[in-house]
N, C-alpha and C positions, 0 to 999 in steps of 0.2 A: 504493500500500500504506500509506504514511504517513497519507494522508488518511483511509483506512478505520479505521486505528488511532485517529486523533484523534476520529472520529465515535463509535467504540465507547467510548472513554474518556468523552466527553461524555455519552453515553447512560447510562453507569454512574453518573456523578456526579449527573445529574438524577434517576435512579432512587433513588439513596441519599438524596438530599435529600427526595424525596417520601415515602420510607419512614420516615425518622427525624425529619422535621419534625413538631413538635407544634403543634396548633391551640390557640386560646384555651380551648376546653372541656377539653382534656387538661391544660392548665396549671392551670386552676381546680380540676380534680379532684385533681391532685397536691397543691395547697394544702389542700384539704379533708382528704385523708388524713394529711398532715403534722400538721395541727392536731388531728385526731382522736386520734392517738397521745398527745398531751399532755393532751387533755381526759379520756381514759380513766383517767388517774392519779387522778382524783377519783371514779371509779365504785366502787361497793361490791364487795368481794371475793366476796360471796355474792349470788346463787347462783353456784356455782363451775363447773358444767357448763352451757355455754350454746351457742347457735347463732344465726346470723343468718338470720332468716326474713322476707323481704319488705322490699326497698327500692324504693319506687315512684317513678315519674317521669312527669310529663305529656308529656315529649318522647319520642315513640315511637321516634325514631332513636337514643336513648341506650341503650347496652348496660348494663342494670341488673344482669344476672347477673355481668358482669365487675367492675362496681363493688362488688357485694356481696362478691365474692371479695377485693377489696382491703380492704374493711372487715373481713372475717374475718381477713386477715393482720395488720391493725393491732391487732385484739383479741388474737391469738395472741402478737404481739410484746411485749405488756405482761407476759406471763409469769404472769398472775393467774388465768387461766381455762383449763379444759379445754374445747376447742371442737370441736363436731361440725360438720364441713364440709358444704357444700351437697349434694354427691353422697351422702354417708352419710345426711344428713337425708332426702333424697328416698327412699332405700331403706327407712329406718325408717318413713316415712309410708306408703309403698306396702304394707309388711307389715301395717300396721294398717288398710289400705284407707281412708286419709285423703287428701284432695285436697292436692296440692303447692301450689296457688295459692289465693288467697282469704283468707289469714290476715292480710293487712296491715291494721293498725288495728282488727282484731277480736280484742281481748284474750281474750274468752271462748273462742273457738275455739283460740287459741294455748295457753291454760291446759289445755284438754282434750287437745290433741295432746301437749303436754309431759308430762302425767301418763301418757299411754299409752306413750310411747316413751322415757321416762326422762330427758328434757332438763329441767333445773331452771330455766332462764331463756331468754328469747328477746330478741335485739336486733331492732328493727324501726324503720321510719321512712320518710322521703322525701327526695328531692333535687330541687331545682328550679334552673333556669338563667335568668338574665336576660341582658341585652345584655353586661354586663361584670362580673357577679357570680354566684356559685353559693352556694346555701344547703342545708345538710344538717341535717335534724332527725332525731335518733336517740334512741330510748328503750329501756329494758331492763325487761321485765316478769318478776316473780318468779312462777313457776308455782305454788308452794305457797301463797302469800298472795294471788295474783291482783293484786298491787299493782305499779304502775310505780315502781321503786326508783331509777331514774336517767333523766335527760333532759338533752339538750344540743342547742344550736343553734349551728352553725358556719357562718361565711361566709368566702368566699375570692374574691378578685379576680384578674384576669389580671395577672401580674407584668410582662408585656411590653406596655406601653401607651405612647401618646403623647397628651399633653393640651396644649392651649393655653388661656389664660384671660386675664382682665382684671378690673380693679377699681379701688378707690380706696385711698389710704393717707394717714395723718396722722402727722406727726413734729414734734418740737420742736428748733429749732436755737439753742443758746446762743451768744451773740455777746459778744466782748470789744471794746467800742468804744474804750476808753481805752488799751488795750495794756498794762495793768498786771497782767494775769493773772486778773482777776476778771470774772465774767459780769455785764455791764451791762444786757443785753436778751435776751429770748427771742423768736425768730421762730416762730410757729405756722404750719407749712407743710402744705399739702394738695396732693395730686397724683394722677396716674393711673399704674397699673402694668400692664404686659403681662408675661405669665408663660408659661413653657414647662416641662413636666415629662415625663420619660421613664423608664420602667422596662425592665428586661431580663430575659429568661427565666431566666438563671443567677443573677440578683441577687434572692434571696429575702429579703435583709436590708435592702435599701434601693433608692433610685433617685436620679436627678440632676435638677437643675432650674436655671433661671436667670430672674431678673426684670430687666426694664428699667423704670425709674421716671423720671418727670419731675414735679417738684413745685415749688411757689412759696410763699415765706413771706409773711406779712402783718405789716408793721411800721408803726408810727405815723410813722416817719421814712422817706420813700421812698428816700433814699440808702442806707438799711441793709436794703432788701429783698433777700433772698437767694433766687435760683432755683437749681435743681440738676437735673442728669441723672445717673442712677446705673445701673450694671450690677452685678448681684449673683448670681454663680454659687453654687450650693448643693448640698450632699450631704445627703439625707434618710435617716433610719434608721427601720426598721419593726419594731414589736414584735408585730404581729398580721397581718392579712390584706390586704397591699397598701394601697390608698387608702380602704378601707371602714371603717377604725377611727377612733377619736375623736381621738387625739393623735399627731402626727408631728413629732418634734424634728429640727432640722437645724443644720448649721454651714456657714459660708461666708465670703465677703468682700464688702465694699461698696467699689466704685471709683467715685468721684464727681467730677464736674466742676461747679464752682460759679461763679455769676455774681453780683456785688454791684451793686446799684442797680436801680431800677425799670425803666430803659430799657437795661440792659446787653445787649450783643449779642455780646461776646467773653468767653471764659473768664477768670476772674480768680484761680482757685485750683483745685488738684486734691488730693483726699484719698483715702486708702485705709486700711481698718481691718477687723479680723475681726468677724464677727457670729455670734450664736447666736439661735435662735428656735424657735418651736413653732407648728405649724399645727393648728388645731382644726377638725375636719371633721365637722359635723353630718350631712352627706351626702357622697357621693363627689365631687360637683361643687362644693359650697359650701365655702369655706375662709375661716377667720378667722385671721389671722397676728398673733402677738405676737413682737416682735423687739427685741433689744438688742445694742449693740456698744460698743466702747471706741475712741475716736479718740485715739491716743497722742501725736500731734504737734500742736504749736501751728501752725495753718495761717493764714498771712497772706492775707487775702482780696483785697487790692489794694495794689500798690506805691504808696508815697507817702501811705498812710493808716495809722492805728493800729488798724484794724479786723481782728480775728482771730477764728477759730473756736478757742477754747481746748481743751486736752486735757480729755477727760471722756467720760462715758457718753452714748450716743445711743439713743433709744427710738423705735419705730415700731409702729403698729397698722394693719392693712389688712383689707379684705374683698374676696375675689375669687370669680369664677365660672369654672369650667373646662368645656371641651367636649372630648370624646374624639375623637381622629382614628383610633384603632384599638384 
């Protein structure tokens, strides 16, 4: 009996998981609708009586009517329009013996239909889905003037993602050779970075990441060559649609293990300090990082020498390419 109950509970859990789990497309649609509500704040208040007629999608499996209802709800939630819903619109069109379909992107037919049924404006547009991004193009046509009075393009990415990447980084390491607190030499260091980034379904505001870097400085004096291995956990903030926008600020920490000397094989110092940065994302996969930190502690690079990493600001610039795992 206990075994049957256990099986029943397991079946219920699996069923619930299947019912309530959302896929990437559902998450991207939620992102589109959330951004649409904000974008509609810039839409004109006139025409005041509107309807949503025609959201097209090349993906035949996508439920455009359900999505249209969500767009309608977003318009209603603004409180700026009187909205004729889809079912009421269908009835009005049938009374005038007008076809319910075929008006998408045909503003002439929309204007004609609007004048006959008393709707002052129509929202219409299209939605398209890529591998990891959805795009909504939405327009509002004024029936009286036949002009498109509002147009918006919204993109949304799946907030639940995993990416790995790699690239190059450049930094400058100020060195105090004499131990008197002044910077005597600057090592220009170049290295490689491995990066991991992950977003979560419930985290619409940001995501996490971590970089592992190995770089080596170039010094005229081989004994002052500094090599470094660093781990940098990061917390990213989002102001738009996941990783598809231009700027992504972040905060984190840099934990470094440094080696002094051209042939050094053992760690000679450990340093840790906070960092702030921003990722510039021309595309979802290409990232240019600008980062700054402040090393607050005078770090002795090697016992028995006067060589220090003095307190001060540390800057880094890097370029990385990312590949999505999901």
